[in-house]
C-alpha positions as CSV (number, residue, x, y, z in Angstrom):
1,M,-24.1,-0.3,-2.5
2,T,-22.9,1.1,0.8
3,Q,-20.3,3.8,1.1
4,V,-19.1,3.8,4.6
5,G,-17.1,6.4,6.6
6,E,-14.7,4.7,9.0
7,G,-15.6,1.3,7.5
8,Q,-18.5,0.4,9.9
9,D,-22.2,1.2,9.9
10,A,-23.4,2.5,13.3
11,D,-24.2,-0.2,15.8
12,E,-25.5,-0.3,19.3
13,S,-22.2,1.0,20.7
14,A,-22.0,4.0,18.4
15,P,-22.3,7.5,19.8
16,P,-25.6,9.3,19.0
17,V,-25.6,11.3,15.8
18,M,-26.0,15.0,16.4
19,T,-28.5,16.4,13.9
20,F,-28.5,20.1,14.8
21,G,-27.8,22.0,11.6
22,A,-27.7,18.7,9.7
23,P,-27.5,19.1,5.9
24,T,-30.1,18.4,3.4
25,A,-30.0,17.0,-0.1
26,G,-29.1,19.7,-2.6
27,E,-27.1,21.8,-0.1
28,I,-23.7,22.9,-1.4
29,L,-20.8,22.9,1.0
30,A,-17.9,25.3,0.6
31,E,-19.5,26.6,-2.6
32,R,-18.4,23.4,-4.3
33,Y,-19.6,20.1,-2.9
34,E,-23.3,19.3,-3.6
35,L,-24.9,16.8,-1.2
36,V,-27.0,14.2,-3.2
37,E,-27.9,11.4,-0.9
38,H,-27.4,10.5,2.8
39,I,-25.9,7.0,2.7
40,N,-25.5,6.1,6.4
41,N,-23.9,7.0,9.7
42,D,-20.5,5.5,10.6
43,S,-19.5,4.0,13.9
44,A,-18.1,7.2,15.1
45,G,-21.4,9.0,14.7
46,R,-20.5,10.8,11.5
47,L,-22.9,11.4,8.6
48,V,-21.8,9.9,5.3
49,W,-23.2,11.5,2.1
50,R,-22.8,10.9,-1.6
51,G,-22.1,14.1,-3.3
52,V,-20.8,15.8,-6.4
53,D,-17.9,18.2,-6.9
54,V,-19.7,20.8,-9.0
55,V,-16.4,22.3,-10.2
56,L,-14.8,19.1,-11.5
57,R,-18.1,17.2,-12.0
58,R,-17.0,14.1,-10.2
59,P,-18.7,12.0,-7.5
60,V,-17.4,12.4,-4.0
61,A,-18.0,11.0,-0.5
62,V,-18.6,13.6,2.2
63,V,-18.1,12.6,5.8
64,L,-19.5,15.2,8.3
65,R,-19.0,15.5,12.0
66,Y,-20.9,17.6,14.5
67,P,-19.6,19.7,16.0
68,G,-16.4,20.9,14.4
69,G,-13.7,22.8,16.2
70,D,-11.4,21.1,18.7
71,S,-13.4,17.9,18.7
72,A,-12.8,17.4,15.0
73,T,-9.1,18.0,15.1
74,E,-8.1,14.4,14.9
75,M,-10.4,13.7,11.9
76,L,-9.1,16.7,10.0
77,Q,-5.4,16.1,10.8
78,A,-5.7,12.5,9.6
79,A,-7.4,13.6,6.4
80,V,-4.7,16.3,5.7
81,A,-2.0,13.7,6.3
82,A,-3.7,11.1,4.0
83,S,-4.1,13.7,1.2
84,R,-0.3,13.9,0.9
85,V,0.1,10.3,-0.1
86,I,-1.1,9.4,-3.6
87,H,-1.3,5.6,-4.3
88,P,-3.6,3.5,-6.5
89,N,-4.6,1.4,-3.4
90,L,-5.5,4.4,-1.2
91,V,-8.8,6.3,-1.3
92,G,-8.0,9.9,-2.5
93,V,-8.7,12.7,0.0
94,Y,-9.7,15.9,-1.7
95,D,-10.6,18.4,1.0
96,A,-10.9,18.9,4.8
97,I,-12.9,21.8,6.1
98,D,-13.8,23.0,9.6
99,E,-16.8,25.4,9.9
100,G,-17.0,25.4,13.6
101,E,-20.5,23.9,14.1
102,R,-19.5,21.1,11.8
103,A,-16.4,19.7,10.0
104,Y,-16.3,17.5,7.0
105,V,-13.9,15.5,4.9
106,V,-14.4,15.2,1.1
107,R,-12.8,12.1,-0.4
108,E,-13.0,9.8,-3.5
109,W,-16.3,8.0,-4.0
110,V,-15.8,4.3,-4.5
111,D,-18.5,2.3,-6.3
112,G,-18.3,-1.1,-4.7
113,R,-18.4,-2.9,-1.4
114,S,-16.3,-3.1,1.7
115,L,-14.5,-6.4,2.5
116,R,-16.8,-6.8,5.4
117,E,-19.8,-6.8,3.1
118,L,-18.1,-8.9,0.5
119,A,-17.1,-11.6,3.0
120,A,-20.7,-11.7,4.2
121,D,-21.5,-13.7,1.1
122,G,-18.9,-16.3,2.2
123,P,-15.1,-16.6,2.7
124,L,-12.9,-15.8,-0.2
125,D,-10.5,-18.2,-2.0
126,G,-6.8,-18.0,-1.4
127,A,-6.1,-16.1,-4.7
128,R,-8.6,-13.4,-4.0
129,A,-7.5,-13.0,-0.4
130,T,-3.9,-12.7,-1.5
131,T,-4.8,-10.0,-4.0
132,I,-6.6,-8.0,-1.3
133,G,-3.8,-8.4,1.2
134,N,-1.2,-7.3,-1.4
135,A,-3.2,-4.2,-2.2
136,V,-3.6,-3.3,1.5
137,A,0.1,-3.9,2.2
138,S,1.1,-1.8,-0.9
139,A,-1.0,1.0,0.4
140,L,0.5,0.8,3.8
141,A,4.0,0.8,2.3
142,A,3.3,4.1,0.6
143,V,1.9,5.5,3.9
144,H,4.8,4.2,6.0
145,A,7.4,5.6,3.5
146,T,6.3,9.1,4.7
147,D,6.8,8.0,8.3
148,M,3.0,8.1,8.9
149,V,0.7,5.5,10.3
150,H,-2.8,4.5,8.9
151,G,-4.2,3.3,12.2
152,N,-7.6,2.1,10.9
153,V,-7.0,-1.1,8.9
154,H,-10.0,-3.5,9.2
155,P,-12.6,-5.1,6.9
156,G,-14.8,-2.0,6.8
157,T,-12.0,0.3,5.6
158,V,-10.9,-2.0,2.8
159,M,-13.1,-1.3,-0.3
160,I,-13.4,-3.4,-3.4
161,S,-14.7,-1.3,-6.3
162,D,-17.0,-2.7,-9.0
163,D,-14.0,-2.7,-11.4
164,G,-11.9,-4.8,-9.0
165,R,-9.7,-2.1,-7.6
166,V,-8.9,-2.6,-3.9
167,V,-8.5,0.6,-1.8
168,L,-7.8,1.4,1.8
169,A,-9.9,4.3,3.2
170,D,-10.2,6.5,6.3
171,A,-6.8,6.8,8.0
172,R,-7.5,7.6,11.7
173,T,-4.4,7.5,13.9
174,D,-3.5,8.4,17.5
175,G,-0.6,7.9,19.8
176,D,-1.4,4.2,20.4
177,D,-1.0,3.3,16.7
178,S,2.2,2.2,15.0
179,Q,3.5,0.9,11.7
180,E,3.7,-2.5,13.3
181,S,0.0,-2.5,14.3
182,D,-0.8,-1.6,10.7
183,I,1.2,-4.6,9.4
184,R,-0.4,-7.0,11.9
185,A,-3.7,-5.7,10.8
186,V,-2.9,-7.1,7.3
187,G,-2.8,-10.5,9.1
188,G,-6.3,-9.7,10.4
189,I,-7.4,-8.8,6.8
190,L,-6.1,-12.1,5.4
191,Y,-7.7,-14.0,8.3
192,F,-11.1,-12.3,7.8
193,A,-11.0,-12.8,4.0
194,L,-10.2,-16.5,4.4
195,T,-12.7,-17.2,7.2
196,G,-15.2,-14.4,7.5
197,H,-14.1,-14.0,11.2
198,W,-12.1,-11.1,12.7
199,P,-9.4,-12.0,15.3
200,H,-10.0,-8.8,17.3
201,A,-10.5,-10.4,20.8
202,E,-7.1,-12.1,20.8
203,A,-5.3,-9.3,19.0
204,P,-7.4,-6.0,19.3
205,L,-6.4,-4.4,16.1
206,R,-7.3,-0.7,15.5
207,G,-10.7,-0.3,14.0
208,A,-12.1,-3.4,15.7
209,T,-12.4,-2.2,19.2
210,A,-15.6,-1.3,21.1
211,G,-17.3,1.6,19.5
212,H,-16.0,0.8,16.1
213,G,-18.2,-2.0,14.9
214,R,-17.1,-4.9,17.1
215,A,-20.6,-6.3,17.1
216,A,-20.8,-6.2,13.4
217,I,-17.9,-8.7,12.7
218,P,-17.9,-12.3,14.0
219,D,-15.1,-13.1,16.4
220,A,-12.5,-15.7,15.3
221,V,-12.9,-19.4,16.1
222,R,-11.0,-20.3,19.3
223,D,-10.4,-23.4,21.5
224,A,-11.3,-23.7,25.2
225,T,-8.1,-21.8,26.2
226,G,-8.9,-18.9,23.8
227,A,-6.2,-19.8,21.3
228,L,-6.9,-18.6,17.8
229,A,-7.7,-21.4,15.3
230,A,-5.8,-21.2,12.0
231,P,-7.7,-20.5,8.8
232,R,-7.1,-24.1,7.6
233,Q,-8.8,-25.2,10.9
234,V,-11.9,-23.1,10.1
235,R,-12.3,-24.1,6.5
236,A,-10.9,-26.4,3.8
237,G,-8.9,-25.2,0.8
238,V,-6.7,-22.6,2.4
239,P,-3.1,-22.9,1.1
240,A,-0.7,-23.9,3.8
241,Y,1.8,-21.1,3.2
242,L,-1.0,-18.5,3.2
243,D,-2.2,-20.0,6.5
244,D,1.3,-19.7,7.9
245,L,1.8,-16.2,6.8
246,T,-1.5,-15.1,8.3
247,M,-0.9,-16.7,11.6
248,D,2.7,-15.3,11.8
249,L,1.4,-11.8,11.2
250,L,-1.0,-12.3,14.1
251,D,1.5,-13.8,16.5
252,A,2.9,-11.2,18.9
253,E,6.0,-13.3,19.4
254,V,6.9,-13.3,15.7
255,A,8.5,-10.0,14.5
256,P,6.6,-8.8,11.5
257,P,8.3,-7.7,8.3
258,S,8.2,-4.1,7.1
259,S,5.2,-3.2,5.0
260,D,7.2,-2.9,1.8
261,V,8.7,-6.4,2.3
262,L,5.3,-7.8,3.1
263,A,3.8,-6.2,-0.1
264,A,6.7,-7.7,-2.1
265,E,6.0,-11.1,-0.7
266,L,2.3,-11.0,-1.3
267,A,2.9,-9.6,-4.8
268,R,5.1,-12.7,-5.5
269,L,2.2,-14.9,-4.3
270,D,-0.5,-12.8,-6.1
271,V,-0.8,-14.9,-9.3
272,P,-3.9,-15.9,-11.3
273,A,-5.8,-18.9,-10.1
274,D,-5.2,-20.7,-13.4
275,D,-1.4,-20.6,-12.6
276,H,-2.0,-23.2,-9.9
277,Y,-2.1,-20.7,-7.1
278,L,-3.6,-23.1,-4.6
279,D,-0.7,-25.5,-4.6
280,N,1.5,-25.5,-1.5
281,S,4.8,-24.3,-2.8
282,G,4.5,-21.0,-0.9
283,P,7.1,-18.8,0.6
284,L,10.2,-20.2,2.3
285,R,10.1,-17.3,4.8
286,F,7.9,-19.3,7.3
287,A,9.2,-22.6,8.6
288,A,7.1,-25.6,9.6
289,D,8.1,-28.5,11.9
290,T,9.5,-31.4,9.8
291,G,8.4,-33.9,12.5
292,D,5.0,-35.4,13.1
293,E,2.1,-33.2,12.2
294,P,0.8,-31.4,15.3
295,S,-2.8,-30.6,16.1
296,P,-3.9,-27.6,14.1
297,L,-4.6,-25.4,17.2
298,A,-1.1,-26.3,18.6
299,A,0.4,-25.5,15.2
300,A,-1.4,-22.1,15.1
301,G,0.4,-21.0,18.2
302,G,3.8,-22.5,17.4
303,R,4.8,-20.9,14.1
304,K,8.0,-18.9,14.1
305,V,9.9,-16.9,11.5
306,A,12.9,-18.8,10.1
307,I,16.3,-17.5,11.2
308,G,17.5,-17.3,7.7
309,I,16.8,-18.5,4.2
310,A,20.0,-20.6,4.2
311,G,18.8,-22.6,7.2
312,L,15.5,-23.2,5.5
313,L,17.1,-24.4,2.3
314,A,19.4,-26.7,4.3
315,V,16.4,-28.2,6.1
316,A,14.5,-28.7,2.9
317,L,17.5,-30.2,1.1
318,V,18.2,-32.5,4.0
319,G,14.6,-33.7,4.2
320,L,14.5,-34.3,0.5
321,L,17.7,-36.3,0.4
322,I,16.7,-38.3,3.5
323,G,13.6,-39.2,1.6
324,I,15.6,-40.2,-1.4
325,S,17.9,-42.3,0.7
326,A,15.0,-44.0,2.5
327,L,13.4,-44.9,-0.9
328,G,16.7,-46.4,-2.0
329,G,16.7,-48.9,1.0
330,D,19.8,-50.8,2.0
331,D,21.3,-50.7,-1.5
332,K,22.4,-47.1,-0.9
333,D,26.1,-46.9,-0.2
334,P,26.6,-45.0,3.1
335,Q,29.8,-43.4,1.8
336,T,27.8,-41.7,-0.9
337,N,25.0,-40.5,1.4
338,P,24.0,-37.2,-0.1
339,V,23.0,-36.0,3.4
340,A,26.6,-36.1,4.5
341,Q,28.1,-35.0,1.1
342,P,25.7,-32.7,-0.9
343,T,27.2,-32.2,-4.3
344,S,24.7,-29.9,-6.0
345,S,23.4,-26.4,-5.1
346,A,20.7,-26.4,-7.8
347,P,17.8,-26.8,-5.4
348,A,19.0,-23.8,-3.4
349,D,19.3,-21.7,-6.5
350,D,15.8,-22.6,-7.7
351,A,14.3,-21.7,-4.4
352,S,16.1,-18.5,-3.6
353,P,13.7,-15.7,-2.5
354,A,13.7,-12.2,-3.8
355,P,16.2,-9.9,-2.0
356,A,14.8,-7.7,0.8
357,V,13.3,-4.4,-0.4
358,G,14.9,-1.3,1.1
359,P,16.0,2.3,0.1
360,I,18.2,2.6,-3.0
361,K,20.7,5.5,-2.8
362,I,20.7,7.8,-5.8
363,S,24.2,8.5,-7.1
364,K,23.5,11.6,-9.1
365,A,20.8,13.7,-10.7
366,Q,20.4,16.2,-13.6
367,I,17.7,18.7,-14.5
368,I,16.4,17.9,-17.9
369,D,15.2,21.0,-19.8
370,P,15.5,20.6,-23.6
371,D,13.5,23.7,-24.4
372,G,14.8,26.1,-21.8
373,D,17.6,28.6,-21.5
374,R,19.6,26.4,-19.0
375,T,18.9,28.8,-16.1
376,E,17.0,26.1,-14.2
377,V,19.4,23.2,-14.3
378,K,21.1,24.0,-11.0
379,D,20.6,22.3,-7.6
380,A,19.8,18.9,-8.9
381,D,21.6,17.3,-6.0
382,K,19.0,18.7,-3.6
383,V,16.5,16.1,-4.7
384,F,18.4,13.3,-3.0
385,D,20.2,15.0,-0.1
386,G,17.8,13.7,2.5
387,D,16.5,17.2,3.4
388,E,12.8,17.4,2.5
389,D,12.7,21.1,3.4
390,E,15.0,22.1,0.6
391,G,14.9,20.9,-3.0
392,W,15.1,22.0,-6.6
393,E,12.4,24.2,-8.1
394,T,11.3,25.7,-11.4
395,Q,11.1,29.4,-12.0
396,T,7.7,31.0,-11.9
397,Y,5.9,30.8,-15.2
398,R,3.3,33.5,-15.9
399,R,1.6,32.3,-19.1
400,A,0.1,28.8,-18.3
401,A,0.4,25.8,-16.1
402,N,1.7,23.7,-19.0
403,F,4.6,26.1,-19.5
404,G,2.6,27.9,-22.3
405,N,4.4,27.9,-25.6
406,L,7.8,27.9,-24.0
407,K,8.3,24.1,-23.5
408,K,6.6,20.8,-23.5
409,G,7.9,20.0,-20.0
410,M,11.0,19.5,-17.8
411,G,12.1,17.1,-15.2
412,V,14.7,15.4,-13.0
413,W,16.8,12.5,-14.2
414,V,18.4,10.3,-11.6
415,D,21.1,7.6,-11.8
416,L,21.0,4.7,-9.3
417,G,24.6,3.9,-9.8
418,S,24.0,0.4,-11.2
419,E,21.2,-1.7,-12.5
420,R,18.8,-2.5,-9.6
421,S,15.4,-4.1,-9.0
422,V,13.1,-1.3,-8.2
423,K,9.8,-1.6,-6.2
424,S,8.7,2.1,-6.1
425,V,9.7,5.7,-6.6
426,Q,8.3,8.4,-4.3
427,V,8.5,12.0,-5.3
428,L,7.9,14.7,-2.6
429,L,6.7,18.0,-4.1
430,S,6.3,21.5,-2.8
431,A,2.6,21.9,-3.8
432,Q,-0.5,20.1,-5.0
433,G,-1.9,20.3,-8.5
434,A,1.1,19.2,-10.6
435,S,0.9,16.7,-13.5
436,A,3.9,14.4,-14.0
437,Q,5.0,10.9,-15.3
438,L,7.9,8.6,-14.6
439,F,10.0,7.1,-17.4
440,H,13.1,5.0,-17.5
441,G,15.9,4.5,-20.0
442,T,19.2,2.8,-20.6
443,T,21.5,5.6,-21.8
444,E,23.1,8.6,-20.1
445,H,23.2,11.8,-22.1
446,P,25.2,14.9,-21.7
447,S,23.7,17.9,-19.8
448,T,23.1,20.0,-22.9
449,K,20.0,21.1,-24.8
450,S,20.6,18.5,-27.5
451,G,21.5,15.9,-24.9
452,D,18.3,16.5,-23.0
453,A,16.3,16.3,-26.2
454,Q,17.8,13.0,-27.0
455,L,17.2,11.7,-23.5
456,V,13.5,12.7,-23.5
457,A,12.9,11.2,-26.9
458,E,14.4,7.9,-25.7
459,Y,12.9,7.8,-22.2
460,Q,9.3,8.8,-23.2
461,Q,9.0,5.5,-25.0
462,K,9.3,3.6,-21.6
463,P,6.8,4.9,-19.0
464,V,6.6,3.5,-15.5
465,G,3.1,3.2,-14.0
466,R,0.3,5.7,-14.7
467,A,0.7,9.4,-15.1
468,F,-0.6,11.7,-12.4
469,E,-2.8,14.5,-13.7
470,E,-3.3,17.6,-11.6
471,H,-3.1,15.3,-8.5
472,D,-4.4,16.4,-5.1
473,G,-1.4,15.6,-2.9
474,T,2.2,16.6,-2.5
475,T,3.6,13.0,-2.9
476,M,3.5,10.9,-6.0
477,T,4.3,7.2,-5.7
478,F,5.1,5.2,-8.8
479,T,4.9,1.4,-8.5
480,G,4.5,0.1,-12.0
481,F,8.0,-1.6,-12.2
482,D,8.6,-4.9,-13.8
483,A,9.9,-7.3,-11.2
484,E,11.9,-9.2,-13.8
485,Q,13.7,-6.1,-15.1
486,K,16.6,-4.1,-13.8
487,Y,16.6,-0.3,-13.8
488,R,19.4,2.3,-13.5
489,Y,18.2,5.6,-15.1
490,L,14.9,7.2,-14.3
491,L,13.2,10.4,-15.4
492,F,10.6,12.3,-13.4
493,W,8.9,14.4,-16.1
494,I,6.7,17.4,-15.2
495,T,4.1,18.6,-17.7
496,E,1.9,21.0,-15.7
497,L,2.7,23.3,-12.7
498,P,0.5,24.3,-9.8
499,D,-0.6,27.8,-9.0
500,S,2.0,29.8,-7.1
501,D,2.4,33.5,-6.3
502,G,0.4,34.7,-9.2
503,G,2.0,32.3,-11.6
504,Y,2.9,28.6,-11.9
505,K,5.8,26.9,-10.1
506,L,6.8,23.6,-8.6
507,G,9.6,22.3,-6.3
508,V,10.9,18.7,-6.1
509,Q,11.8,18.4,-2.5
510,E,13.1,14.8,-2.5
511,I,13.1,11.6,-4.6
512,K,13.1,8.3,-2.8
513,V,13.7,4.9,-4.4
514,Q,12.8,1.5,-2.9
515,G,14.1,-1.7,-4.3
516,S,16.9,-4.2,-4.0
């Protein structure tokens, strides 16, 4: 098992590793992180170690760079930014320390393999490639929701753990990166998973350029003009719609969707293989020529995003009805030609795509405090006013992080105004170390102690996603929503507070909801 740093082992183009003051097994960094085993050196010349957090007794990965100081600024800034985004498909970043002669980042240890290593055994099937693409797009959606960029999406930074979890590691961004380049990199991930080749020469995605493991990943298959071959041209069994999606993401002339829309589309496609995943029903977002089948390489360069779903449905309906008319031969009455006079909208209804995902405006909020004295129920509107620098906050508790014996917890209730399809809820906090959970309900209760108690009793029966326990960032992202269910009322429930000014205190700076 290889735990990589920036996703690539050192190759011939990697800078030399500086070993002055290099650590040894058993050394404890920052009086907390014990180094256990040197795993490898990444493509940027950094040392990657397996370690143990001796305080929390959990395995960690430690990525060291020599020297520290100004030369390590980009690495440390990227780690600090990544630590603020908590998501199941992102590797957790625990610490970033500069000691001058060296700097190091401490992050989650993942028992598993990178996508680069996994695909070395052979290309993946469509279902597994879609699952991986969905996980990466979901991780990027969480990053992009904070207006940040990952900037290092490639087969070496996509990790698949032994229990099947897919995580994206090692954000590393500079001024040349953008959210669009992140999204197009998902096309590269899909292409690599389906073919075992990386399309970096035609579309030099971040993380695949010289000095970052180019020699370690085979280039994509191309024709004599350098045009990229579609995955279906490289190997059999790739679903047509997944082939189209991949090539559209790699086509600079096709505007990519946002990361949350891409994640939603891949989530729709991410179904078990025994549910006939490999049929060609696919998304209607990407159009194909209804004429004669072009050569695969010509088709790879000619795909374009459909102007609108209505146009696609019309084309599909016309093509279907023309086929029916042709089968009917001369017996068909021209006056009842369904092409000229369609009488049913059922096909369009059946094929309608999910609405586009975007921000959902919160209509109102309340502070829920069934065990308190009602002194903390003010300023609830600050959690959705668009100002992340000002929010609602608890008072300072002196007894214990879990409110002591005073209360079981408290939280923020929000009303979306009407029932909506929800994709994610992001909560921006004032400090790290809080524990919280998200719940939903169907009833609005009065803002009184008894009303709050009734609300909590009802809502705690309906959790959304997993609970965050003493999490290491200032952003919590909840994504466990049922795509078939509508939501209106949500409760962000705090159970433990972080250290603050000699006591325990937390502020909720902003709550952001994504959905349709």
